[in-house]
C-alpha positions as CSV (number, residue, x, y, z in Angstrom):
1,M,-59.7,-81.2,38.4
2,D,-58.1,-82.3,35.2
3,N,-60.5,-83.3,32.4
4,N,-58.3,-85.8,30.7
5,F,-59.9,-88.9,29.2
6,V,-58.8,-92.3,27.9
7,I,-61.1,-94.0,25.4
8,I,-60.4,-97.7,25.1
9,L,-62.0,-98.9,21.8
10,G,-63.7,-102.3,21.6
11,S,-63.3,-104.9,19.0
12,A,-65.2,-108.0,18.0
13,N,-62.0,-110.0,18.6
14,K,-61.4,-110.6,22.4
15,E,-57.7,-111.0,21.9
16,I,-57.5,-107.5,20.4
17,I,-59.5,-106.1,23.3
18,K,-57.2,-107.9,25.8
19,E,-54.2,-106.3,24.1
20,R,-55.8,-102.8,24.2
21,I,-56.7,-103.2,27.8
22,H,-53.2,-104.3,28.9
23,F,-51.7,-101.4,26.8
24,A,-54.0,-98.9,28.5
25,E,-53.2,-100.3,31.9
26,S,-49.5,-99.9,31.3
27,L,-49.9,-96.4,30.0
28,L,-52.0,-95.3,33.0
29,K,-49.9,-97.2,35.7
30,N,-48.2,-94.1,37.0
31,K,-50.6,-91.5,35.7
32,S,-53.4,-89.7,37.5
33,G,-56.1,-87.4,36.4
34,F,-57.4,-89.5,33.5
35,K,-61.0,-90.7,33.3
36,V,-61.4,-94.0,31.4
37,I,-64.2,-94.7,28.9
38,F,-64.8,-98.2,27.8
39,S,-66.4,-97.9,24.3
40,G,-67.9,-100.6,22.1
41,A,-70.8,-102.9,21.8
42,R,-72.4,-104.3,25.0
43,S,-70.5,-107.6,24.9
44,E,-67.2,-105.9,24.1
45,V,-67.6,-103.4,27.0
46,D,-68.7,-106.2,29.4
47,Y,-65.5,-108.1,28.5
48,M,-63.3,-104.9,29.0
49,V,-64.8,-104.2,32.4
50,K,-64.5,-107.8,33.5
51,N,-60.8,-108.1,32.4
52,S,-59.4,-104.8,33.4
53,S,-58.1,-103.3,36.6
54,L,-59.2,-99.9,35.4
55,H,-62.5,-98.3,36.4
56,G,-64.4,-95.9,34.2
57,K,-67.5,-94.9,32.3
58,I,-69.3,-97.4,30.1
59,E,-70.3,-96.5,26.6
60,N,-71.8,-99.7,25.2
61,K,-74.0,-98.6,22.3
62,S,-71.4,-98.4,19.6
63,V,-70.8,-100.9,16.8
64,T,-68.4,-98.8,14.7
65,T,-65.4,-96.7,15.4
66,Y,-67.4,-93.6,14.3
67,D,-70.0,-94.5,16.9
68,N,-67.3,-95.1,19.5
69,L,-65.9,-91.6,19.2
70,L,-69.3,-89.9,18.8
71,N,-70.8,-91.6,21.8
72,S,-67.7,-91.2,23.9
73,K,-67.6,-87.5,23.1
74,K,-71.0,-87.1,24.8
75,L,-69.4,-88.4,28.1
76,M,-66.5,-86.0,28.0
77,Y,-67.4,-82.6,29.6
78,N,-64.8,-79.9,29.1
79,A,-62.2,-82.3,27.9
80,K,-58.7,-80.9,28.0
81,K,-56.9,-84.0,26.5
82,V,-58.0,-87.3,25.1
83,W,-56.0,-90.5,24.6
84,I,-57.6,-93.0,22.2
85,I,-56.4,-96.6,22.7
86,T,-56.4,-98.9,19.7
87,D,-53.9,-100.9,17.7
88,R,-51.6,-99.9,14.8
89,T,-53.8,-101.4,12.1
90,H,-56.7,-99.3,13.3
91,H,-54.6,-96.1,13.9
92,F,-55.0,-94.4,10.6
93,R,-58.8,-94.7,10.4
94,T,-59.2,-93.8,14.0
95,R,-57.2,-90.6,13.5
96,Y,-59.2,-89.7,10.4
97,L,-62.5,-90.1,12.3
98,A,-61.2,-88.4,15.5
99,K,-60.3,-85.3,13.5
100,R,-63.9,-85.2,12.2
101,I,-65.7,-85.9,15.5
102,L,-63.5,-84.5,18.2
103,R,-62.5,-81.4,16.2
104,D,-61.6,-78.9,18.9
105,I,-60.5,-81.4,21.6
106,P,-56.8,-82.2,21.7
107,F,-56.4,-85.9,21.2
108,E,-53.7,-88.5,20.7
109,I,-54.0,-91.9,19.2
110,L,-52.0,-94.5,21.2
111,S,-51.6,-97.7,19.2
112,K,-50.5,-101.1,20.4
113,K,-48.1,-102.9,18.2
114,M,-49.6,-106.2,17.1
115,P,-48.0,-109.4,15.6
116,V,-47.2,-109.3,11.8
117,S,-49.8,-112.0,11.1
118,Y,-52.5,-109.8,12.5
119,Y,-51.6,-106.9,10.1
120,F,-52.2,-109.2,7.1
121,K,-55.6,-110.2,8.4
122,Q,-56.7,-106.6,9.1
123,L,-55.4,-105.0,5.9
124,W,-58.5,-105.7,3.8
125,Y,-61.0,-104.9,6.6
126,E,-59.3,-101.6,7.5
127,S,-59.0,-100.5,3.9
128,T,-62.7,-101.1,3.1
129,R,-63.8,-99.5,6.4
130,F,-61.7,-96.4,5.7
131,I,-63.2,-96.0,2.2
132,H,-66.6,-96.4,3.7
133,N,-65.8,-93.7,6.3
134,V,-64.5,-91.2,3.7
135,F,-67.5,-91.5,1.5
136,H,-70.2,-91.9,4.1
């Protein structure tokens, strides 16, 4: 059996979660052999499970992207390939952290394009979180 995984990252913003869920559903529509992991804080994961047609493992102890990847890795046995679902503003930081945490597991960051107004809102947050991740 294939050991391919899809990690859908949570967010404090439900609209972002909704976009990530729809993006994951469209990517997996005609694919088989992928195991889904819903990763985030308890409320984020509850929202993902309730609003998704996908079924998968629940990882609901994470409050940061670092935690998401670290805790999801514990659920992936003999992973051959991992897709990480996020959005484009979060792509760079997610890639940086995945290289550190997933190391020898082949992964791909699949990022949902978001409206321009969203990028401006997230620029400061993502910049400060990236600096935190580099020096933490």
